N, CA and C atoms as a LAMMPS dump frame, in Angstrom:
ITEM: TIMESTEP
0
ITEM: NUMBER OF ATOMS
501
ITEM: BOX BOUNDS ff ff ff
-5.0000000000000000e+02 5.0000000000000000e+02
-5.0000000000000000e+02 5.0000000000000000e+02
-5.0000000000000000e+02 5.0000000000000000e+02
ITEM: ATOMS id mol type element x y z
1 1 1 N 389.453 377.649 -370.891
2 1 2 C 388.995 378.995 -371.148
3 1 3 C 389.507 379.878 -370.013
4 2 1 N 390.671 380.524 -370.177
5 2 2 C 391.232 381.346 -369.108
6 2 3 C 390.406 382.599 -368.821
7 3 1 N 390.128 382.808 -367.562
8 3 2 C 389.5 384.042 -367.094
9 3 3 C 390.585 384.796 -366.336
10 4 1 N 390.939 385.977 -366.821
11 4 2 C 391.99 386.749 -366.185
12 4 3 C 391.447 387.706 -365.144
13 5 1 N 390.216 388.143 -365.335
14 5 2 C 389.586 389.049 -364.38
15 5 3 C 388.17 388.56 -364.126
16 6 1 N 387.835 388.225 -362.888
17 6 2 C 386.497 387.727 -362.596
18 6 3 C 385.458 388.83 -362.415
19 7 1 N 385.8 390.083 -362.766
20 7 2 C 384.905 391.208 -362.532
21 7 3 C 384.843 392.126 -363.744
22 8 1 N 383.663 392.706 -363.943
23 8 2 C 383.491 393.754 -364.955
24 8 3 C 383.683 395.135 -364.334
25 9 1 N 383.922 395.202 -363.056
26 9 2 C 384.01 396.475 -362.345
27 9 3 C 385.262 397.232 -362.783
28 10 1 N 385.108 398.372 -363.477
29 10 2 C 386.271 399.118 -363.949
30 10 3 C 387.211 399.572 -362.835
31 11 1 N 386.731 399.579 -361.604
32 11 2 C 387.574 400.015 -360.49
33 11 3 C 388.433 398.873 -359.943
34 12 1 N 388.143 397.625 -360.335
35 12 2 C 388.862 396.507 -359.735
36 12 3 C 389.677 395.666 -360.722
37 13 1 N 389.719 396.037 -361.993
38 13 2 C 390.474 395.256 -362.968
39 13 3 C 391.861 395.865 -363.191
40 14 1 N 392.745 395.078 -363.805
41 14 2 C 394.095 395.545 -364.139
42 14 3 C 394.064 396.23 -365.503
43 15 1 N 394.407 397.495 -365.53
44 15 2 C 394.394 398.273 -366.77
45 15 3 C 395.801 398.409 -367.318
46 16 1 N 395.9 398.475 -368.656
47 16 2 C 397.153 398.798 -369.342
48 16 3 C 396.888 399.971 -370.264
49 17 1 N 397.709 400.994 -370.151
50 17 2 C 397.491 402.232 -370.912
51 17 3 C 398.276 402.215 -372.215
52 18 1 N 397.654 402.768 -373.26
53 18 2 C 398.278 402.924 -374.568
54 18 3 C 398.179 404.392 -374.968
55 19 1 N 399.322 405.001 -375.236
56 19 2 C 399.401 406.376 -375.72
57 19 3 C 400.318 406.347 -376.932
58 20 1 N 399.934 407.054 -377.988
59 20 2 C 400.771 407.093 -379.191
60 20 3 C 400.951 408.532 -379.648
61 21 1 N 402.031 409.185 -379.197
62 21 2 C 402.258 410.587 -379.575
63 21 3 C 402.626 410.774 -381.045
64 22 1 N 402.903 409.675 -381.782
65 22 2 C 403.22 409.826 -383.2
66 22 3 C 401.973 410.121 -384.029
67 23 1 N 400.791 409.847 -383.483
68 23 2 C 399.546 410.164 -384.183
69 23 3 C 399.211 411.623 -383.885
70 24 1 N 399.213 412.452 -384.914
71 24 2 C 398.941 413.881 -384.722
72 24 3 C 397.52 414.271 -385.133
73 25 1 N 396.791 413.358 -385.78
74 25 2 C 395.43 413.664 -386.235
75 25 3 C 394.445 413.698 -385.069
76 26 1 N 394.694 412.899 -384.038
77 26 2 C 393.848 412.848 -382.847
78 26 3 C 394.663 412.234 -381.719
79 27 1 N 394.124 412.285 -380.513
80 27 2 C 394.841 411.846 -379.318
81 27 3 C 394.58 410.362 -379.041
82 28 1 N 395.573 409.509 -379.344
83 28 2 C 395.448 408.09 -378.988
84 28 3 C 395.826 407.969 -377.517
85 29 1 N 394.815 407.67 -376.708
86 29 2 C 395.009 407.558 -375.261
87 29 3 C 393.861 406.723 -374.709
88 30 1 N 394.159 405.464 -374.418
89 30 2 C 393.138 404.56 -373.902
90 30 3 C 393.798 403.518 -373.011
91 31 1 N 392.961 402.811 -372.276
92 31 2 C 393.416 401.696 -371.469
93 31 3 C 392.592 400.48 -371.85
94 32 1 N 393.176 399.31 -371.657
95 32 2 C 392.448 398.076 -371.95
96 32 3 C 392.723 397.063 -370.855
97 33 1 N 391.803 396.117 -370.744
98 33 2 C 391.906 395.042 -369.762
99 33 3 C 391.401 393.768 -370.407
100 34 1 N 392.221 392.741 -370.408
101 34 2 C 391.799 391.437 -370.906
102 34 3 C 391.03 390.732 -369.8
103 35 1 N 389.755 390.427 -370.07
104 35 2 C 388.922 389.737 -369.082
105 35 3 C 389.052 388.221 -369.212
106 36 1 N 389.012 387.718 -370.435
107 36 2 C 389.109 386.279 -370.659
108 36 3 C 389.102 385.972 -372.142
109 37 1 N 389.455 384.731 -372.469
110 37 2 C 389.509 384.338 -373.876
111 37 3 C 389.398 382.828 -373.99
112 38 1 N 389.075 382.377 -375.197
113 38 2 C 389.031 380.96 -375.521
114 38 3 C 389.575 380.835 -376.944
115 39 1 N 390.845 380.454 -377.06
116 39 2 C 391.478 380.367 -378.381
117 39 3 C 390.753 379.386 -379.293
118 40 1 N 390.387 378.234 -378.763
119 40 2 C 389.737 377.204 -379.59
120 40 3 C 388.384 377.674 -380.119
121 41 1 N 387.645 378.41 -379.315
122 41 2 C 386.318 378.891 -379.724
123 41 3 C 386.39 380.214 -380.479
124 42 1 N 387.561 380.868 -380.482
125 42 2 C 387.7 382.148 -381.167
126 42 3 C 386.986 383.278 -380.455
127 43 1 N 387.131 383.332 -379.139
128 43 2 C 386.429 384.359 -378.355
129 43 3 C 387.411 385.123 -377.47
130 44 1 N 387.184 386.442 -377.343
131 44 2 C 387.959 387.284 -376.443
132 44 3 C 387.042 388.358 -375.878
133 45 1 N 387.123 388.56 -374.563
134 45 2 C 386.363 389.606 -373.871
135 45 3 C 387.35 390.578 -373.253
136 46 1 N 387.084 391.865 -373.429
137 46 2 C 387.972 392.89 -372.897
138 46 3 C 387.184 394.135 -372.521
139 47 1 N 387.79 394.953 -371.697
140 47 2 C 387.281 396.287 -371.405
141 47 3 C 388.198 397.282 -372.098
142 48 1 N 387.613 398.36 -372.583
143 48 2 C 388.358 399.453 -373.198
144 48 3 C 387.9 400.728 -372.518
145 49 1 N 388.858 401.529 -372.061
146 49 2 C 388.518 402.787 -371.382
147 49 3 C 389.244 403.924 -372.086
148 50 1 N 388.444 404.868 -372.592
149 50 2 C 388.978 406.043 -373.28
150 50 3 C 389.331 407.103 -372.249
151 51 1 N 390.451 407.779 -372.455
152 51 2 C 390.865 408.845 -371.543
153 51 3 C 389.91 410.031 -371.646
154 52 1 N 389.834 410.794 -370.572
155 52 2 C 389.037 412.028 -370.596
156 52 3 C 389.569 412.942 -371.695
157 53 1 N 388.706 413.795 -372.202
158 53 2 C 389.115 414.707 -373.267
159 53 3 C 389.127 414.043 -374.628
160 54 1 N 388.245 413.067 -374.813
161 54 2 C 388.072 412.372 -376.097
162 54 3 C 389.305 411.579 -376.515
163 55 1 N 389.831 410.793 -375.579
164 55 2 C 390.911 409.868 -375.908
165 55 3 C 390.424 408.843 -376.924
166 56 1 N 391.242 408.593 -377.922
167 56 2 C 390.915 407.678 -379.019
168 56 3 C 391.671 406.363 -378.882
169 57 1 N 391.143 405.338 -379.545
170 57 2 C 391.944 404.146 -379.823
171 57 3 C 392.419 404.287 -381.273
172 58 1 N 393.158 403.315 -381.754
173 58 2 C 393.721 403.403 -383.105
174 58 3 C 392.644 403.25 -384.178
175 59 1 N 392.95 403.743 -385.386
176 59 2 C 392.058 403.534 -386.535
177 59 3 C 391.967 402.034 -386.796
178 60 1 N 390.736 401.544 -386.967
179 60 2 C 390.589 400.107 -387.151
180 60 3 C 389.215 399.748 -387.689
181 61 1 N 389.062 398.472 -387.925
182 61 2 C 387.755 397.884 -388.176
183 61 3 C 387.742 396.546 -387.469
184 62 1 N 386.572 396.127 -387.042
185 62 2 C 386.421 394.848 -386.357
186 62 3 C 386.231 393.762 -387.408
187 63 1 N 387.112 392.795 -387.421
188 63 2 C 386.975 391.645 -388.293
189 63 3 C 386.056 390.627 -387.606
190 64 1 N 386.184 390.53 -386.289
191 64 2 C 385.35 389.632 -385.486
192 64 3 C 383.966 390.239 -385.269
193 65 1 N 382.98 389.395 -385.103
194 65 2 C 381.671 389.855 -384.647
195 65 3 C 381.868 390.421 -383.235
196 66 1 N 381.302 391.606 -382.977
197 66 2 C 381.594 392.293 -381.717
198 66 3 C 380.34 392.799 -381.033
199 67 1 N 380.174 392.369 -379.787
200 67 2 C 379.161 392.913 -378.902
201 67 3 C 379.813 394.067 -378.155
202 68 1 N 379.163 395.231 -378.129
203 68 2 C 379.658 396.395 -377.397
204 68 3 C 378.6 396.824 -376.401
205 69 1 N 379.018 397.028 -375.152
206 69 2 C 378.153 397.555 -374.105
207 69 3 C 378.869 398.734 -373.47
208 70 1 N 378.258 399.913 -373.55
209 70 2 C 378.854 401.104 -372.934
210 70 3 C 378.521 401.061 -371.45
211 71 1 N 379.558 400.967 -370.643
212 71 2 C 379.381 400.825 -369.198
213 71 3 C 379.393 402.171 -368.481
214 72 1 N 380.229 403.079 -368.944
215 72 2 C 380.344 404.417 -368.349
216 72 3 C 380.643 405.415 -369.451
217 73 1 N 380.189 406.644 -369.283
218 73 2 C 380.535 407.713 -370.212
219 73 3 C 379.931 407.539 -371.585
220 74 1 N 380.751 407.842 -372.589
221 74 2 C 380.288 407.821 -373.978
222 74 3 C 381.292 407.122 -374.877
223 75 1 N 380.776 406.662 -376.023
224 75 2 C 381.588 406.134 -377.11
225 75 3 C 381.144 406.853 -378.379
226 76 1 N 382.09 407.44 -379.084
227 76 2 C 381.818 408.137 -380.342
228 76 3 C 382.581 407.434 -381.455
229 77 1 N 381.886 407.191 -382.567
230 77 2 C 382.516 406.559 -383.722
231 77 3 C 382.27 407.405 -384.963
232 78 1 N 383.26 407.456 -385.825
233 78 2 C 383.117 408.003 -387.164
234 78 3 C 383.376 406.844 -388.111
235 79 1 N 382.285 406.293 -388.667
236 79 2 C 382.375 405.139 -389.564
237 79 3 C 382.537 405.597 -391.004
238 80 1 N 383.505 405.005 -391.689
239 80 2 C 383.725 405.307 -393.098
240 80 3 C 382.804 404.391 -393.906
241 81 1 N 381.84 404.982 -394.584
242 81 2 C 380.861 404.232 -395.362
243 81 3 C 381.471 403.782 -396.695
244 82 1 N 380.885 402.761 -397.326
245 82 2 C 381.43 402.277 -398.602
246 82 3 C 381.555 403.361 -399.679
247 83 1 N 380.693 404.386 -399.64
248 83 2 C 380.768 405.455 -400.638
249 83 3 C 381.741 406.564 -400.242
250 84 1 N 382.451 406.39 -399.104
251 84 2 C 383.426 407.382 -398.65
252 84 3 C 382.863 408.401 -397.679
253 85 1 N 381.546 408.447 -397.532
254 85 2 C 380.956 409.376 -396.575
255 85 3 C 381.222 408.883 -395.148
256 86 1 N 380.976 409.754 -394.182
257 86 2 C 381.225 409.422 -392.783
258 86 3 C 379.914 409.465 -392.01
259 87 1 N 379.677 408.411 -391.229
260 87 2 C 378.499 408.331 -390.376
261 87 3 C 378.954 408.459 -388.927
262 88 1 N 378.392 409.416 -388.212
263 88 2 C 378.714 409.607 -386.797
264 88 3 C 377.75 408.783 -385.946
265 89 1 N 378.313 408.057 -384.974
266 89 2 C 377.525 407.241 -384.052
267 89 3 C 377.934 407.63 -382.639
268 90 1 N 376.948 407.905 -381.787
269 90 2 C 377.22 408.198 -380.379
270 90 3 C 376.446 407.215 -379.53
271 91 1 N 377.155 406.613 -378.577
272 91 2 C 376.53 405.705 -377.619
273 91 3 C 376.824 406.22 -376.219
274 92 1 N 375.844 406.06 -375.33
275 92 2 C 376.005 406.496 -373.944
276 92 3 C 375.83 405.305 -373.005
277 93 1 N 376.151 405.513 -371.734
278 93 2 C 376.103 404.441 -370.741
279 93 3 C 374.8 403.659 -370.855
280 94 1 N 374.933 402.344 -370.933
281 94 2 C 373.781 401.456 -371.053
282 94 3 C 373.48 401.038 -372.475
283 95 1 N 374.033 401.73 -373.476
284 95 2 C 373.773 401.362 -374.871
285 95 3 C 374.492 400.074 -375.234
286 96 1 N 373.815 399.277 -376.045
287 96 2 C 374.296 397.969 -376.492
288 96 3 C 374.299 397.962 -378.012
289 97 1 N 375.329 397.373 -378.598
290 97 2 C 375.386 397.226 -380.056
291 97 3 C 375.985 395.871 -380.383
292 98 1 N 375.58 395.333 -381.513
293 98 2 C 376.123 394.075 -381.995
294 98 3 C 376.498 394.269 -383.454
295 99 1 N 377.798 394.171 -383.742
296 99 2 C 378.294 394.367 -385.101
297 99 3 C 378.638 393.018 -385.719
298 100 1 N 378.279 392.834 -386.974
299 100 2 C 378.629 391.582 -387.652
300 100 3 C 380.129 391.55 -387.959
301 101 1 N 380.639 390.399 -388.386
302 101 2 C 382.035 390.345 -388.817
303 101 3 C 382.266 391.317 -389.973
304 102 1 N 383.513 391.734 -390.138
305 102 2 C 383.912 392.629 -391.22
306 102 3 C 383.172 393.96 -391.179
307 103 1 N 383.154 394.587 -390.003
308 103 2 C 382.504 395.886 -389.821
309 103 3 C 383.254 396.97 -390.598
310 104 1 N 382.602 398.105 -390.728
311 104 2 C 383.199 399.227 -391.446
312 104 3 C 384.372 399.818 -390.662
313 105 1 N 385.373 400.351 -391.373
314 105 2 C 386.481 401.02 -390.69
315 105 3 C 385.96 402.248 -389.95
316 106 1 N 386.612 402.569 -388.819
317 106 2 C 386.155 403.715 -388.049
318 106 3 C 387.257 404.269 -387.156
319 107 1 N 386.996 405.481 -386.699
320 107 2 C 387.798 406.145 -385.681
321 107 3 C 386.885 406.252 -384.473
322 108 1 N 387.413 405.97 -383.288
323 108 2 C 386.578 405.795 -382.097
324 108 3 C 387.205 406.502 -380.905
325 109 1 N 386.351 407.146 -380.1
326 109 2 C 386.846 407.816 -378.898
327 109 3 C 385.759 407.87 -377.836
328 110 1 N 386.169 408.284 -376.655
329 110 2 C 385.213 408.528 -375.584
330 110 3 C 384.727 409.965 -375.655
331 111 1 N 383.872 410.323 -374.721
332 111 2 C 383.377 411.693 -374.65
333 111 3 C 384.341 412.587 -373.885
334 112 1 N 383.885 413.787 -373.554
335 112 2 C 384.733 414.72 -372.806
336 112 3 C 385.169 414.13 -371.468
337 113 1 N 384.31 413.325 -370.857
338 113 2 C 384.637 412.681 -369.584
339 113 3 C 385.133 411.249 -369.764
340 114 1 N 385.476 410.868 -370.983
341 114 2 C 385.959 409.522 -371.265
342 114 3 C 384.814 408.554 -371.475
343 115 1 N 385.103 407.291 -371.284
344 115 2 C 384.097 406.253 -371.444
345 115 3 C 384.72 404.891 -371.265
346 116 1 N 383.89 403.934 -370.881
347 116 2 C 384.334 402.555 -370.703
348 116 3 C 383.353 401.638 -371.418
349 117 1 N 383.895 400.735 -372.245
350 117 2 C 383.055 399.797 -372.973
351 117 3 C 383.54 398.369 -372.752
352 118 1 N 382.585 397.46 -372.749
353 118 2 C 382.866 396.031 -372.772
354 118 3 C 382.802 395.596 -374.224
355 119 1 N 383.815 394.882 -374.691
356 119 2 C 383.836 394.31 -376.027
357 119 3 C 383.922 392.798 -375.873
358 120 1 N 382.957 392.094 -376.433
359 120 2 C 382.967 390.635 -376.449
360 120 3 C 382.993 390.225 -377.911
361 121 1 N 384.107 389.613 -378.331
362 121 2 C 384.334 389.361 -379.749
363 121 3 C 384.395 387.873 -380.055
364 122 1 N 383.781 387.504 -381.178
365 122 2 C 383.819 386.132 -381.66
366 122 3 C 384.466 386.132 -383.034
367 123 1 N 385.577 385.385 -383.136
368 123 2 C 386.361 385.362 -384.374
369 123 3 C 386.71 383.914 -384.715
370 124 1 N 385.862 383.234 -385.477
371 124 2 C 386.14 381.831 -385.8
372 124 3 C 387.517 381.609 -386.428
373 125 1 N 388.027 382.608 -387.193
374 125 2 C 389.358 382.468 -387.791
375 125 3 C 390.45 383.052 -386.897
376 126 1 N 390.065 383.562 -385.71
377 126 2 C 391.034 384.084 -384.751
378 126 3 C 391.411 385.534 -384.937
379 127 1 N 390.964 386.198 -386
380 127 2 C 391.342 387.59 -386.259
381 127 3 C 390.322 388.533 -385.624
382 128 1 N 390.816 389.437 -384.755
383 128 2 C 389.953 390.389 -384.054
384 128 3 C 389.767 391.684 -384.837
385 129 1 N 390.892 392.334 -385.166
386 129 2 C 390.872 393.675 -385.748
387 129 3 C 391.776 393.752 -386.96
388 130 1 N 391.469 394.716 -387.81
389 130 2 C 392.408 395.185 -388.813
390 130 3 C 392.678 396.64 -388.472
391 131 1 N 393.938 396.985 -388.216
392 131 2 C 394.332 398.366 -387.948
393 131 3 C 394.699 399.026 -389.256
394 132 1 N 394.507 400.346 -389.316
395 132 2 C 394.687 401.088 -390.561
396 132 3 C 395.596 402.285 -390.332
397 133 1 N 396.302 402.698 -391.381
398 133 2 C 397.183 403.859 -391.257
399 133 3 C 396.376 405.156 -391.388
400 134 1 N 397.059 406.286 -391.471
401 134 2 C 396.347 407.571 -391.482
402 134 3 C 395.568 407.827 -392.759
403 135 1 N 395.736 406.988 -393.778
404 135 2 C 394.93 407.103 -394.994
405 135 3 C 393.776 406.097 -394.979
406 136 1 N 393.605 405.421 -393.83
407 136 2 C 392.577 404.391 -393.655
408 136 3 C 392.799 403.227 -394.625
409 137 1 N 394.059 402.928 -394.895
410 137 2 C 394.415 401.797 -395.745
411 137 3 C 395.657 401.117 -395.164
412 138 1 N 396.325 400.301 -395.971
413 138 2 C 397.556 399.617 -395.549
414 138 3 C 397.385 398.905 -394.215
415 139 1 N 396.375 398.06 -394.14
416 139 2 C 396.02 397.417 -392.885
417 139 3 C 396.935 396.286 -392.446
418 140 1 N 396.888 396.026 -391.164
419 140 2 C 397.534 394.863 -390.563
420 140 3 C 396.584 394.331 -389.507
421 141 1 N 396.595 393.029 -389.304
422 141 2 C 395.604 392.412 -388.422
423 141 3 C 396.187 392.065 -387.056
424 142 1 N 395.271 391.852 -386.129
425 142 2 C 395.611 391.401 -384.784
426 142 3 C 394.735 390.199 -384.468
427 143 1 N 395.368 389.097 -384.1
428 143 2 C 394.635 387.881 -383.764
429 143 3 C 394.448 387.781 -382.251
430 144 1 N 393.578 386.866 -381.857
431 144 2 C 393.38 386.608 -380.432
432 144 3 C 394.699 386.161 -379.807
433 145 1 N 395.4 385.244 -380.472
434 145 2 C 396.671 384.742 -379.935
435 145 3 C 397.683 385.88 -379.779
436 146 1 N 397.754 386.802 -380.758
437 146 2 C 398.684 387.927 -380.651
438 146 3 C 398.303 388.848 -379.49
439 147 1 N 397.009 389.104 -379.33
440 147 2 C 396.56 389.95 -378.221
441 147 3 C 396.932 389.31 -376.887
442 148 1 N 396.632 388.016 -376.747
443 148 2 C 396.925 387.308 -375.492
444 148 3 C 398.429 387.286 -375.237
445 149 1 N 399.234 387.018 -376.269
446 149 2 C 400.693 387.027 -376.102
447 149 3 C 401.183 388.397 -375.661
448 150 1 N 400.662 389.451 -376.287
449 150 2 C 401.061 390.814 -375.895
450 150 3 C 400.671 391.073 -374.441
451 151 1 N 399.467 390.666 -374.058
452 151 2 C 399.015 390.866 -372.675
453 151 3 C 399.953 390.138 -371.7
454 152 1 N 400.236 388.884 -372.014
455 152 2 C 401.084 388.081 -371.133
456 152 3 C 402.511 388.612 -371.032
457 153 1 N 402.978 389.285 -372.09
458 153 2 C 404.338 389.832 -372.106
459 153 3 C 404.41 391.304 -371.72
460 154 1 N 403.26 391.895 -371.379
461 154 2 C 403.235 393.302 -370.995
462 154 3 C 403.469 394.256 -372.149
463 155 1 N 403.282 393.776 -373.373
464 155 2 C 403.525 394.594 -374.569
465 155 3 C 402.246 395.284 -375.023
466 156 1 N 402.405 396.268 -375.898
467 156 2 C 401.279 396.967 -376.494
468 156 3 C 400.795 396.182 -377.701
469 157 1 N 399.494 396.012 -377.819
470 157 2 C 398.95 395.263 -378.945
471 157 3 C 398.583 396.195 -380.084
472 158 1 N 398.567 395.657 -381.292
473 158 2 C 398.067 396.381 -382.45
474 158 3 C 399.013 397.388 -383.066
475 159 1 N 400.3 397.351 -382.7
476 159 2 C 401.239 398.285 -383.323
477 159 3 C 401.455 397.91 -384.777
478 160 1 N 401.756 398.916 -385.592
479 160 2 C 402.036 398.647 -386.99
480 160 3 C 403.281 397.788 -387.094
481 161 1 N 403.285 396.858 -388.044
482 161 2 C 404.508 396.07 -388.232
483 161 3 C 405.632 396.986 -388.669
484 162 1 N 406.827 396.671 -388.251
485 162 2 C 407.969 397.492 -388.63
486 162 3 C 408.811 396.751 -389.642
487 163 1 N 409.449 397.536 -390.471
488 163 2 C 410.349 396.936 -391.472
489 163 3 C 411.575 396.404 -390.746
490 164 1 N 412.131 395.305 -391.265
491 164 2 C 413.335 394.776 -390.633
492 164 3 C 414.487 395.776 -390.734
493 165 1 N 415.348 395.759 -389.757
494 165 2 C 416.513 396.644 -389.771
495 165 3 C 417.469 396.184 -390.869
496 166 1 N 418.108 397.155 -391.547
497 166 2 C 419.056 396.757 -392.585
498 166 3 C 420.232 396.013 -391.944
499 167 1 N 420.842 395.073 -392.716
500 167 2 C 421.959 394.3 -392.173
501 167 3 C 423.182 395.157 -391.919
């Protein structure tokens, strides 16, 4: 069970920033830190930090069961309900949530001053997230192994798959 960071302290972990200027609906600007994982058990722990000014992460839904703890600032979610309506959820420092597997799709960001959350995910089948396009459909998944490989290679995780180049 590799532990990459022995601390939850946002000031002492290694952060990797993700910015996506191709998204024009909202500002994708966040950082993440892999704390540890266990491939055999289907577990991954990470920190996610939203940039100030309501930096967002990508459109997604959690396939894995996910524990969320807001460590600093705020977390705002717009959950797409089964009937198409939208439910707004706001969490502040100290708030804890536990989502079952196959959570609702949502758009997520920090507050005006950003926010930092701990995500502890359990995915018996290894799948963490399903990312969604701007119509909240056409999903692609991200597994624990893919996340760890991206981290180890310094790559960005969760990018949309690209079509092969023509011959």
